[in-house]
N, C-alpha and C positions, 0 to 999 in steps of 0.2 A: 840238525835245531830237534828240541822233544817231545814224541808223540803230541801231551796234551798243551805245547803253546803253539801247534802249529793251524793260522787257521785250518779250516773247514771243509772240503768240495764236495760238494754233491754229482754222480756219474749215472746214468742212466742209459743200459744198453742193453739192446733188441737177441743178443744175441752172448753166449760165456763165453771171455774171451780165454778162458781156463780150461779144458786143455785148448792148447793151440793148436787149430785144424781145419784152418786158412786165414786168405790172408782178411776179413774182417775184425777176423779173435787177433789178429795178430797187433792191427794199430791200435784195437783197445785198450789192447795187456801194454803195446810202447804208450801209450797216452797214458795211461793208469799206472808205472811205473814213473816216467818223467815229473805223473803231474805228486806222487807222494814222495817225492824230492825235498814238496815245499808243503805238504797239505795232509790233511787226513781226511780218510778218505771214505766214504759212504758208496756200494755202493747199488742202483734197482740191477732187477735183471733177471730180461722173460728166459723163463722156462719151457725147453719143445715137451710135449709126452715124452712118456720113456726114456725121456735126460737122465740125465747121473742129477744129484743134485749138485750143482755150481758152486758149492761152498768147501768138498773136497775137494779140488784141484789146485782154487785161488796158492798159491804161493802166503806164508802164512806170515802174521806183520803186511802186506803192503793193504791191506785193506782193515779198515773199524768195522767197519759195519755189513753184513753185506742182506738183502731185501730180494726172494725168490718171487717170481711171480710164473704161478705159470699159469700160457697156454695152455688153449682145448685142443683136445686131437679134429687135425685135418684128415679128411680121409687119402691116401696118394694115390689110388685109382683114375687114371684118367675120363671116367663119368663124372667123380665127383668131384677131381679138378676145372670140367670144365663145364661143369651146373655153375663152382662155382663164381668162375670166373666170365661165364656169361652175367650171370647179375655184376658183378663189378663193374663189364663194361655198360650197362642197364643204366650203373646209380652213379658211372664215370668216377672210377675212387680205384687208384695202383692198386693189385695186389696185395703188395707189402701193408703199404697208407692199410692195406683195410684190414689187415692180417692182428699189426698190434694195434689195432685202436680198442674200445672197449672198457681202457681199465681207470681210468681214470679215477673214480672212486678209491682203488689200492694203491694207487700211488700217493693221493694227497693225503692219506690213513699213514702207509712211511715215511710220509715224510712231517705228517704234524705235528707241534713242536721244537724242531730243530728252523739252525739256523746258516747257513751258509755261504762264502763267500763268494765260488763261486758257483755252478750248477753246467753239468758236463752234461746236452746231448748228446749219444753216438749215433751215426743214418739220419736219415731225412726220416725215417718209418715212422719216426717215434718223435719229431716236430708237434707234431699237437701236443705234446703235453705242456710245451714252457704253460701252458696256461698252470697247471700247479708245482713245473718248480718255480717260477718268474716268485711269486710271491712269497718267497721260501730266499730265493739267491739276491745277492747284490747284482752280480752280475750275472751274465742267462750265454754258455756259450758250445752255439752248437758246429761238431763236428764230420764234413761233410767226406762218403769214404768214394759218393760217387754228384753225381748228379743226376739224380731219379729222371731229367725228365733227357735230356739228353742222352741220356743208355736208351730210356727208351723212343726216340724219334731212330737213334741206330739199327736198333734187332730190327723198325720198321724198314730201315732201307735194306736191311738185309733177307727179305721173307716175301713171301707174295700169298697177295690171298686172304682171310680169313683168320693167320696171323698177323699178318703188315696191318693188318684193317684199326685190330685189338689196341697191336702197341702207339696204331695212330693215338687213340684215342686213351689212352694211362699216357702219354706223354703229354697233352692238349694239358690234365684231371692236372699232373704231375710238376707241368710247369706252372699252372694257375696255385695252387696248393704253394710250391716253393714261393712265389711270388706277394699269397698272404703272411707263409709265417717268418722265414729266412730275415725280415727288415728285425720282424721284435728280437731277433736277440741281438747280445752288446759285441758280438763277436764269430767270426764263425770262421772257420780251418777249412782249407783244400788243400788238395793233396800235389797237386802241381799249379806251377807259374798258369797253367794255360787254365786248370778248372778254378781259380781266382782272378782271370780275367772272363769266361767263362756266367763267372755267380757277380759280378760288379753292372756285367752289361744286364739282371735278370733283376735286378735289383735296385740300375739306376734313375725306376722311376717315381722313386718314394722318397723324401722328404730327412727320414729318417733312412739311415742304412747304418748296417755292423759294420765296425772293423772287421775286414778279411785276410789275414792270414794263414799265409806255406808253414802245414806242417808234413812234410813226406811223411812218406808207407817206409817205412823198414826192417832191418830183421833183428835179433839183434846179433852182435860179437861171437863169432865163432872158428875155430880155428878151421883150415880147409879138411876136406874128410878124404880118410886115408879108401882107397877102391880102388878094387879091378875094372874099369868102362870094359864092358858091354859093345855088338857089335847093333851100335842099335840107339834110335830118339827117343826122346822121350817128352810128354805136355802131361804138364801138372796143372790145379787147380781140382776149385766146388767141379764137377761133372757134368751136379742137376742145375750151375749158373745157367744162365740164357747163350750167353757169348758162347761160354767153353764149350758148349753142347750143340754150337750152331760153327764153330772155330774144326769141334772135332768131324763135324761132318763134312765139313771143306774140305779139310787136309786124309780123310778114307776115299772123302770121293772123286775131287781135282788132284790130290799131289800126291798119297801114298803110290796108287798105283804105278804113276814115275818111279820114283824112290824100288816101287820093292818090285820093278821089273829092274833094276839098273843096276841090284844091289842083293845077286837072289840069296843071303846071309839075315840081311838087315830085318829088327828086333823092332815095332813099334811101339813103347811100353806108357801105356795113359794109367797116372798115375796119381788117385783124390780120391774125397768123398761122392758116397751115390754112385757109382758107377752104371747101375738098372738105368738110369737116364740117357746115356750114350749106350746103353746096346745094341741099338739099332746098328751103328753105326758100326759096331764093334767084333761082333759075332760074325762068326764062322768065315775065323780069319785067323790057321794057327800061330799067326807072324804079329797080331796083334797079342799083345796081351796087358793086360784090367789089373792091378794091385787091388787096387783101393785104397782105399783111405791107410795110413802108415805114421809111423809112431817118428820116425824120422825124415820130414821131406829134402830136408835137406843129402842127407847120405842119401836115401833113393835116390833121385838127384845123380849125385856120382855117380853109380852105375850104368850113365846110358855117352855116349861118344857128342849128344849136342840134342840141343833145346829147341825144344819150336814152339814158336806161337804163333800160330797164323790165325788170329781173331777180326773179325774181319765186324765184331761192336763192339759197345763198353766203354765205361767210362776210370777217371780217375788215373794211375800209375796202376801195377800189373808187379806184383812180390809177386808172380813165378819169372819174373825176368830176374828179383835181386838176388829168392833165391837159384836161382840160375848161376847164379854168378858168385853166393858164393859156394855151389860146390862144388866151381874152377870149369864150367860150362862153358864154352860157343851157342852164341843164340844167335838164333833166325828168327827173326817179327818179321809180325807187316808194319807198316808204318802206323795204325790206330793202335797196333799190342804196342808199343813202343812211346806211343802218345806221354807227353811229361816227364819226363825223361832227357837229363842233358846230354844224349848219344851224337855218336855221327858213325854211317854209315862207315866198313871198311877197318872204324879203331874199335869202336867196343861194340858190337855185333853187324851184324848182316836184315837190310831190311829188300825186304821182295812180300809184293801186292799181288801180283797174279800167281798162278797151281804153276807157270811153266817159271816163274821166277823163284819160286818156295822151292821146288823140286833142286832149281839150277844148286843154287845156296845152299840146298845143303849137302847138294852131291860135292862140289868145292870144300865144306867144309869136312864132308869123310873121305875124300884125295886127301887133306892138305894136312899130315900131325901138325907141324910148327904151323899155320893157319889156325888150327883148333886152341894151339896152345896162345900164342898172340894173341886170340881175339881175347880167350881166357881169364889172358892176364889183367891186360888194358878194361874189361868188365868188376874183375872186383877192384882192382884198382877203384875204381868210380865206385865200386858198393863202398867200400872202407873211408871214401875222401867223404859223404855223404848223405849213404841209407843206412845207418845204422843203428840202431837203437841210441848210442849215443850219440850219436850227429845229431838224431833228430832232437835232443830233447837240448843241445843251444841254441835252438829256431826258435825255441819252448815258451809263446814271451806273452801269459794266460794274463 
């Protein structure tokens, strides 16, 4: 279909889809490429301070128009974050809703005089901009990478003291906002059937309900990397994301000492952005290696023997598991870490929820190359059957 004959779509994203440096970017990029098969797309995207111009990284021909909106500088030190979050608690506004608020005029200006068949909002953080997008869109779609209220409730359950209190306040505030904004959209995309069921419960009291569809998290099709695995286990993800911080802390304090003692040469590798956020858990041990962000996460994962996903909180589905399967790695995960994926313990991965079970599962894989190979093959087959971009696009019903 010629570009000038395609219906028009608007996408509003709080983070740039390219370069692909995390799960959020992967999901947004997947949706953009799927949508571009049938629509001409305008993208409004927020840019973090000092970040590169997002227009430079977007593949040529993917989008018709890109409108960046610059976010103000925020101090990243402990004191600055504490003051911001205290004020958010007092106002009962979840952090990311607050971070991306206040740009109604810029978004209204970006869409002025234009008309779209569909207007897509990525992440719940930007859901209130429905007010600017709905008047210029025949239909509006909210793509939910996570369910924010569920995410905060689960974080509260894994923390204590002031941090648990803050997450409970933010969970209640997020739920109130979800009940307000989600029913206004024509359609909502959920990352898994489990998320779709939770969303249905949230909007149930409303007379007008959006259509809820499952659009799975997925990664681009690629060949199996060629790598020489080290005697190592690996964890990947944005290391500033709270569930990942908590996972690293749990693994470092409860699981790693057991593995370290049993396997004297074993290395634990952490791959992902913002490594400073987990410095307190990773410093001082020469057998813990933190790489920071990498250009090709799948190739980097392939350099280990086992991928570990010790998540205790979270929402959505874990792209880190899909990337591990793409790398040809077996996975050990908590049940919550594997939530939303159609997996069977012992067939596609190993599930372990306590520290002792987790260490034993990792050791079981380290001891058995045939079991590592069996699980890795089954995981990769599941990935190919339903969680590549091409498979995800087949489910895209907008």
